[in-house]
C-alpha positions in Angstrom: 0.0 0.0 0.0 1.2 3.5 -0.8 0.2 6.9 0.6 -1.7 9.1 -1.9 -3.1 12.6 -2.0 -6.2 11.4 -3.9 -9.2 11.2 -1.6 -11.1 7.8 -1.4 -13.7 7.0 -4.0 -14.9 3.8 -2.4 -16.1 2.7 1.0 -13.6 1.1 3.4 -11.2 1.7 6.3 -8.3 4.2 5.6 -5.5 5.9 7.4 -5.4 9.7 6.9 -2.3 11.8 7.6 -2.7 15.5 8.2 1.1 15.9 8.8 3.8 13.3 9.6 2.9 13.3 13.3 -1.0 13.4 13.1 -2.8 10.3 11.7 -6.3 8.9 12.2 -8.0 5.6 11.3 -11.3 6.4 9.6 -14.1 4.6 7.9 -15.4 6.0 4.6 -19.1 5.0 4.0 -21.0 4.5 0.7 -21.9 8.2 0.7 -18.2 9.2 1.1 -18.8 10.4 4.6 -15.6 10.0 6.8 -16.1 8.6 10.3 -13.1 9.0 12.6 -12.7 5.8 14.7 -14.2 6.4 18.2 -15.9 9.7 17.2 -19.7 10.3 16.7 -19.3 13.0 14.1 -18.4 12.7 10.5 -17.4 15.0 7.5 -18.1 14.6 3.8 -15.5 14.1 1.1 -17.9 15.8 -1.2 -17.8 19.1 0.7 -14.4 19.0 2.5 -11.0 19.1 1.0 -9.8 16.5 3.5 -6.3 15.7 4.8 -3.2 15.7 2.8 -2.6 12.0 2.4 -4.6 8.7 2.4 -3.7 5.0 2.8 -6.2 2.4 1.9 -8.7 0.9 1.7 -7.2 -1.5 4.2 -8.0 -5.0 3.1 -10.0 -7.4 5.3 -7.9 -9.9 7.1 -7.9 -13.4 5.7 -9.3 -16.3 7.7 -6.7 -18.8 9.0 
């Protein structure tokens, strides 16, 4: 996986990086709303420029 400045276009779990020392794990839903893990509020990719870098979507773990 590689960090990118392109915002997500599909649902899934992503890391976002605002600067090298400030990262959050988020879930992007089917409406491109971004939910920060552990928070009740969200923001929309359609109306918000978003953070500088994204990593994901993080793949589901494989069953053993």
